[in-house]
C-alpha positions as CSV (number, residue, x, y, z in Angstrom):
1,M,217.1,234.8,47.7
2,D,216.7,232.5,50.7
3,A,217.2,228.9,49.6
4,L,214.3,227.6,51.7
5,L,211.9,230.2,50.5
6,A,212.9,229.5,46.9
7,A,212.5,225.8,47.4
8,E,209.0,226.4,48.5
9,R,208.0,228.7,45.7
10,L,209.7,227.2,42.7
11,P,207.5,224.1,42.5
12,K,204.4,226.3,42.4
13,L,205.9,228.3,39.6
14,A,206.8,225.1,37.7
15,D,203.2,223.9,38.1
16,R,201.9,227.1,36.8
17,A,204.3,227.0,33.8
18,M,203.2,223.4,33.0
19,R,199.5,224.3,33.3
20,D,199.9,227.2,31.0
21,A,201.9,225.2,28.4
22,I,199.2,222.5,28.4
23,T,196.3,224.9,28.0
24,I,198.1,226.9,25.3
25,Q,198.8,223.8,23.3
26,A,195.3,222.5,23.8
27,T,193.8,225.6,22.3
28,L,196.1,225.5,19.3
29,H,194.9,223.4,16.3
30,G,197.1,220.4,15.7
31,R,198.9,217.8,17.7
32,P,201.1,219.2,20.5
33,T,204.5,217.6,20.5
34,L,206.6,216.8,23.5
35,R,209.2,219.3,22.4
36,A,206.7,222.1,22.0
37,L,205.1,221.5,25.4
38,V,208.5,221.3,27.2
39,D,209.8,224.3,25.4
40,T,206.7,226.4,26.3
41,A,206.7,225.2,29.9
42,L,210.5,225.9,30.4
43,R,210.3,229.4,28.8
44,R,207.3,230.3,31.0
45,F,209.1,228.9,34.1
46,E,212.1,231.0,33.4
47,F,209.9,234.1,32.9
48,Y,208.1,233.5,36.1
49,V,211.3,232.9,38.1
50,Q,212.8,236.2,36.7
51,C,209.7,238.1,37.5
52,R,209.4,236.7,41.0
53,H,213.1,236.4,42.1
54,R,215.0,239.3,40.6
55,D,218.1,238.7,42.8
56,G,218.5,235.1,41.5
57,V,218.1,231.6,42.6
58,R,220.6,228.8,43.2
59,P,221.2,226.9,40.0
60,A,220.7,223.5,41.7
61,L,217.1,224.5,42.6
62,L,216.5,225.6,39.0
63,F,217.9,222.4,37.5
64,A,215.8,220.3,39.8
65,Q,212.6,222.1,38.8
66,R,213.5,221.9,35.1
67,D,214.0,218.2,35.3
68,R,210.7,217.9,37.1
69,I,209.0,219.9,34.3
70,V,210.4,217.7,31.6
71,T,209.4,214.5,33.5
72,C,205.9,215.7,34.2
73,I,205.3,216.9,30.6
74,R,206.6,213.6,29.2
75,R,204.2,211.7,31.5
76,F,201.4,214.0,30.4
77,T,202.0,213.5,26.7
78,G,201.8,209.7,27.2
79,S,198.5,209.9,29.1
80,R,195.0,209.2,27.8
81,L,194.0,212.7,28.7
82,A,196.5,214.2,26.3
83,K,195.4,211.9,23.6
84,R,191.7,212.9,24.1
85,L,192.7,216.6,24.2
86,E,194.5,216.3,20.9
87,R,191.5,214.6,19.2
88,L,189.2,217.5,20.2
89,E,188.1,220.0,17.6
90,R,188.7,223.6,18.3
91,C,185.0,224.4,18.8
92,E,184.7,221.7,21.5
93,I,187.1,223.6,23.8
94,T,184.8,226.3,25.2
95,A,187.4,228.0,27.5
96,A,191.0,227.7,28.5
97,G,193.4,229.4,30.9
98,I,192.0,232.6,32.5
99,D,188.7,232.3,30.6
100,A,188.1,228.9,32.3
101,S,189.0,230.1,35.8
102,P,188.9,228.4,38.4
103,F,189.4,225.5,36.1
104,D,192.2,225.1,33.4
105,I,190.1,223.9,30.5
106,I,186.4,223.6,29.9
107,V,185.3,221.1,27.2
108,R,181.9,220.6,25.6
109,A,181.1,216.9,25.1
110,R,179.1,215.5,22.1
111,N,175.9,215.4,24.2
112,G,176.3,219.1,25.0
113,A,177.5,218.8,28.6
114,L,180.4,220.8,29.9
115,H,183.3,219.1,31.5
116,A,186.1,220.9,33.4
117,I,189.8,219.8,33.5
118,V,192.0,220.8,36.4
119,L,195.7,220.3,36.1
120,R,197.4,220.4,39.6
121,T,200.1,218.7,41.6
122,L,198.2,217.0,44.4
123,A,199.9,216.5,47.8
124,H,200.6,213.0,49.0
125,D,199.2,213.5,52.5
126,A,196.0,214.9,54.1
127,R,196.3,218.1,52.0
128,R,195.1,215.9,49.0
129,L,191.7,215.7,50.6
130,D,191.5,219.5,50.8
131,S,192.2,219.7,47.1
132,L,189.5,217.1,46.3
133,R,187.0,219.0,48.6
134,L,187.8,222.2,46.8
135,A,187.2,220.6,43.4
136,R,183.9,219.1,44.7
137,L,182.9,222.6,46.0
138,L,183.7,224.2,42.6
139,L,181.6,221.5,40.9
140,T,178.6,222.3,43.0
141,K,179.0,226.1,42.6
142,R,179.3,226.0,38.8
143,N,175.9,224.6,37.7
144,E,176.8,224.4,34.1
145,V,179.7,222.0,34.6
146,A,178.7,218.3,34.6
147,S,182.0,216.9,35.9
148,V,185.6,217.9,36.9
149,L,188.6,215.9,35.7
150,L,191.4,216.4,38.2
151,Y,194.8,215.5,36.6
152,D,197.8,215.1,39.0
153,L,200.8,216.5,37.2
154,E,203.3,214.7,39.5
155,S,201.8,211.1,39.3
156,G,199.9,211.3,36.1
157,R,196.7,210.0,37.7
158,V,193.3,211.2,36.8
159,R,190.4,211.6,39.2
160,A,186.9,212.2,37.9
161,L,184.4,214.0,40.1
162,R,180.8,213.9,38.7
163,R,177.8,215.9,39.6
164,K,175.3,213.7,41.5
165,T,172.0,213.4,39.7
166,R,168.8,213.1,41.6
167,T,166.1,210.8,40.5
168,L,162.6,211.8,41.3
169,A,160.2,209.2,42.6
170,A,156.9,209.0,40.8
């Protein structure tokens, strides 16, 4: 496998593995531990790499992505979003994973409104604006979703995009 091509694809596979691990642990009843999240994410990452790159990848690239997965998962487990997800009841998570597509998790609030959670690594340049525009577009297309919570896996920052409400003048 070409090292440059693998260096471009491996972060995407690592992001996918982290998203899958977080959504799986969110749907399970009980508190997700750091060890369980990291273990699930690393196993999924290894599976995705074996499926995608059958001829192998340089070990240094794999180790760098494994370290990144552990760092990002550790940051996530310490975040307020993780604490809120673990306090949710099972019935409050309406969809996760493929069922919640194009989002990662859809949660029903106490007032009945649906809120979507998107777990992504956002770029640190102008491509970040494209990601935010896409999230805003998804919010406007899906009428039932009241807001989108965009969690940056790399930095641990959360960005909330809310549906604009119109007030009618009397």
